[in-house]
Every structure is written in structure tokens, then in C-alpha cells.
C-alpha positions in Angstrom: -35.6 -16.0 -10.6 -34.6 -18.8 -12.9 -36.9 -17.6 -15.6 -35.2 -14.2 -15.6 -31.8 -15.9 -16.1 -33.2 -17.8 -19.1 -34.6 -14.6 -20.6 -31.3 -12.8 -20.2 -29.4 -15.7 -21.7 -31.8 -15.8 -24.7 -31.4 -12.1 -25.3 -27.6 -12.4 -25.1 -27.7 -15.3 -27.5 -29.8 -13.4 -30.0 -27.6 -10.3 -29.8 -24.5 -12.4 -30.3 -26.0 -14.1 -33.3 -26.9 -10.8 -34.9 -24.0 -10.9 -37.3 -20.2 -11.3 -37.6 -19.6 -7.5 -37.4 -18.7 -7.3 -41.1 -20.6 -4.9 -43.4 -22.9 -6.4 -45.9 -22.3 -3.6 -48.4 -20.7 -5.0 -51.6 -17.4 -3.4 -52.2 -15.2 -4.7 -55.0 -11.5 -4.4 -54.8 -10.9 -6.1 -58.2 -11.5 -5.1 -61.8 -13.0 -8.5 -62.6 -16.6 -8.3 -63.8 -19.1 -10.6 -62.1 -20.3 -13.6 -64.2 -23.8 -13.7 -65.6 -24.9 -16.8 -63.7 -27.6 -17.6 -61.3 -25.8 -20.5 -59.7 -26.6 -21.0 -56.0 -24.5 -23.6 -54.2 -26.9 -26.1 -52.5 -24.3 -27.3 -50.0 -24.0 -30.6 -51.7 -20.5 -31.2 -53.1 -21.9 -33.6 -55.6 -23.5 -30.7 -57.3 -20.0 -29.4 -58.2 -18.0 -32.6 -58.8 -19.6 -35.7 -60.1 -18.0 -39.1 -60.7 -18.6 -38.7 -64.4 -16.5 -35.5 -64.4 -13.7 -37.0 -62.3 -13.6 -40.0 -64.6 -13.6 -37.9 -67.7 -10.7 -35.8 -66.5 -8.5 -38.7 -65.4 -9.5 -41.2 -68.1 -10.1 -43.8 -65.4 -13.2 -46.1 -65.4 -16.0 -44.8 -63.2 -16.9 -48.4 -62.2 -13.4 -48.8 -60.6 -13.7 -45.6 -58.5 -14.4 -45.5 -54.9 -16.1 -42.5 -53.4 -15.4 -41.1 -50.0 -17.5 -38.3 -48.5 -17.5 -39.2 -44.8 -17.8 -35.7 -43.4 -20.7 -34.7 -45.6 -22.4 -31.5 -44.5 -19.7 -30.7 -41.9 -17.1 -28.0 -41.8 -14.0 -29.4 -43.6 -16.0 -31.7 -45.8 -14.0 -33.5 -48.5 -15.5 -35.2 -51.6 -13.0 -37.7 -52.9 -13.0 -40.2 -55.8 -10.1 -42.5 -55.9 -8.8 -45.4 -57.9 -6.2 -48.1 -57.0 -4.3 -48.3 -60.3 -1.1 -49.7 -58.8 0.8 -46.5 -59.1 3.9 -46.3 -57.0 5.5 -43.2 -55.6 9.0 -42.7 -54.4 9.5 -40.7 -51.3 12.9 -39.7 -50.0 13.6 -39.5 -46.3 16.7 -38.2 -44.8 18.2 -39.1 -41.5 21.6 -38.2 -40.1 24.4 -39.7 -42.2 22.0 -41.6 -44.6 19.4 -41.1 -47.2 16.5 -43.5 -47.9 14.1 -43.8 -50.7 10.9 -45.6 -50.0 8.6 -46.7 -52.7 5.0 -47.1 -51.8 1.7 -47.7 -53.5 -0.5 -44.7 -53.8 -4.1 -44.0 -54.9 -5.0 -41.9 -57.8 -7.5 -39.3 -56.6 -9.7 -36.3 -57.5 -10.9 -34.3 -54.5 -13.0 -31.2 -53.8 -12.8 -29.5 -50.4 -13.4 -26.3 -48.5 -16.4 -25.2 -50.5 -17.7 -21.8 -49.4 -21.0 -21.0 -51.1 -21.2 -17.5 -49.5 -17.8 -16.2 -50.5 -16.8 -12.9 -52.0 -13.4 -12.1 -53.6 -12.1 -10.4 -50.4 -13.0 -13.4 -48.2 -11.5 -15.7 -50.7 -8.2 -13.8 -50.7 -8.2 -13.7 -46.9 -8.8 -17.5 -46.8 -5.8 -18.3 -49.2 -3.6 -15.7 -47.4 -1.3 -14.7 -50.3 1.0 -12.7 -48.0 1.9 -15.8 -45.9 2.0 -18.4 -48.8 4.6 -17.5 -51.4 4.0 -21.0 -52.9 0.7 -19.7 -54.4 0.8 -18.6 -58.0 -2.0 -16.9 -59.9 -3.7 -19.0 -62.6 -5.3 -17.0 -65.4 -8.4 -18.0 -67.2 -10.0 -20.0 -64.3 -13.0 -18.3 -62.7 -12.7 -14.9 -61.3 -9.6 -15.8 -59.3 -7.5 -19.0 -59.0 -4.2 -19.8 -57.4 -2.0 -22.9 -57.6 -0.4 -24.2 -54.4 2.9 -25.7 -55.5 3.5 -27.3 -52.1 0.1 -29.0 -51.6 -0.5 -29.5 -55.3 -4.0 -28.1 -55.3 -5.9 -25.2 -56.9 -7.8 -22.6 -54.9 -10.7 -21.2 -57.1 -13.2 -18.4 -56.7 -16.2 -17.9 -59.1 -19.6 -16.3 -58.7 -19.8 -16.2 -54.9 -18.4 -19.7 -54.5 -14.8 -20.7 -53.5 -13.4 -24.2 -53.4 -10.2 -26.2 -53.3 -9.6 -28.8 -56.0 -6.9 -31.5 -56.6 -6.2 -34.1 -59.2 -3.4 -36.5 -58.2 -3.3 -39.1 -60.9 0.4 -39.4 -61.9 3.9 -38.8 -60.6 4.2 -35.8 -63.0 3.3 -32.7 -61.1 2.8 -30.6 -64.3 0.3 -33.1 -65.6 -1.6 -33.2 -62.3 -1.7 -29.3 -62.4 -3.0 -29.3 -66.0 -5.7 -31.8 -65.1 -6.7 -29.9 -62.0 -7.0 -26.6 -64.0 -9.0 -28.4 -66.7 -11.4 -29.9 -64.1 -11.9 -26.5 -62.4 -12.8 -25.0 -65.8 -15.2 -27.9 -66.4 -16.9 -27.4 -63.0 -17.4 -23.7 -63.7 -18.7 -24.2 -67.3 -20.9 -27.2 -66.7 -22.0 -27.0 -63.1 -22.0 -23.3 -62.2 -23.3 -21.6 -65.4 
């Protein structure tokens, strides 16, 4: 009797793992042509963002960088290079009847996260959810689709079946950080994905 239970559980498991219910037919809802690359994401974030690239875009010495990739191979993985350059950041906090400005030390960082190596444009657009995030603005000339998040100060990128989130936070100038993030995204696409 116990063996029948195991057989039925195995059959149920196999049926439930058959797929996610989505069609595998390729249907394009954009007018963007697909790139001519054969890049296949290996699952290793280091294949997309190297210390050399992060140092080149920031101008910071690679020998002074610290690398953090503690959740390697897990959902929600983040690859981060950071430098302690003594930058201070002012943060205002408001309480009833008073306003405080705290100045704290902050790290300069370059980070890559939420890489999906099996993405398509539709799943990318579903992930970033444009309808519910008015802070996202389209960035032209980066991959097949890219959107800047003005609240979180990061770039969502889609190119050749891979989507990722990228951030460069190296100054107290949001425009400079945005420019550096966009330049790094272009470098990743040109150097690592083509």
C-alpha cells in the first residue's frame, strides 16, 4: 500500500513539473530586432561583471575593492564590488516639529543583481511592471530594452535573452551615477554578451 502512495506522489510530482503553463512559442510584441549574438548566460554573475570592468567605469583602484557575492547561485543573487573612499552622504529625516540632517559615511559600489538568463521581452516587461512603477523611464541605446528607476537609482536591462539590474553608486551626484550605470550596461553588452 505504501508503494502505491509513493508511485502516485511521483506521478503527481512529474505532472506538476511538466511546465509553468506558458506557451513556448516565440511571439514578439516589439519591433526590436534580435541581436546577432550566441551568448548563453552560464549562471555565473562574474561572466557579466568583472572587477576590471567595475574599476574601469568608476576609476577606482581594483586593489582597493572588496567583493561580495554571498548568495552565489541562489535566487536573488547580488554581485557587488565596493570601495571605502570616505564619501559622506547627507540624509534628511523629519520628525514632528523638527528636521534633522544626518551625515554618514557610505561605500561606493557597483552591483549586478536579478540576472535572468532565460528571459524574453515580455517576461522582462512583466518583471519591471511599468504600469505600477511610474518612476521607470526608458533609456534608448542600451540593449533591446532598458529602464532607469529614479527612486532606486538602478537600471533594468534586457538584451539577447538575458535581463539584469545594474547600479553604480560612486558619488552624491545622481546624474553622474546614472551616466556611469548606463555606460557600464553598454560595456557589459558589448564586451561580455557579444
